[in-house]
Structure formats: structure tokens, C-alpha cells
N, C-alpha and C positions, 0 to 999 in steps of 0.2 A: 217798156225802157225802151221796145222794139219804136215806140210810138214817136217821144224823144230823137230817138238815131234819127229817122226821115225828118223831123225839124230842123234839128242843129247842124246833119250832114244829108240835102238833098239831095244823093243821088243814088237810094237804093240801100242804102246801107242796113234801116231796119227792116228792113227785108227779107236781106240774108239772113238777121242775126234771128228773125223768127221761123228761117225755113223756108224759104216760098222762094228758093231759087232763080227760076224763071221770068218770076216778074221784075225780083232785083236785079238782072240781068238786062233785060229790056229797059227796065228807069236809064238805067246808068248806060246803054247805050242811047236812048234818047236823051238822056241829060249831054253826053259829050257829041251828039252830033248837030244838035241845033243852039252848039255854045254855052250850053247855061240855061237858056230860055225853057227846056224841060224839065229842071228845077221842080219848076212848077208842080207841077204832075207826084214831088213828090211828096212839096210841103203841102199839096192837099190831100194826099194818101197819108201823115202823115195825120193829119188832125181826125181824118176818117178813127185810122187808130184807133185816139185817143180818146176820138168822141164815141165809138160802137162799141161793141164783145172780136175783139179778134179769135182769128182761131190761128190753129198752126197748118200746114197740109195731111192732118190727118184729122182733122177739122176735129181736138181739143179745145176748150175754151182757153187761150192766156188766161197768167196769172195776170190781179191789176198790178 
């Protein structure tokens, strides 16, 4: 779910969902400060989350 949120709402929402609030705030700020160009980072991050084995902040694997 976090990967799909990153792809369809590319400004850190998937990272908020998975509990990575620091990274989510960084993605949100970069997206707004670059007038949307920074959304590429969130989009690529969504692909990485879907392709890899994402973990929550405590290091436990997220369910597929």
C-alpha cells in the first residue's frame, strides 16, 4: 500500500503511511519547494518500495 501511495500521491504520503515521518517530511518539502519537480524522488521511491522488501522504522518487514 505504501508503494502505491508513493506512486499516485508523489509527495511523501506512502512514507507517512509506513511510519517514516522524517523521510516523508523531507519529500514533502522538496516537492513543494521545487514546485513539483521534487515529486520525481517520491515517484522513484514508490517504485523502489514496490520492487524491494520495505521495512518499517523498527526494521520489521512490511507485509506484501
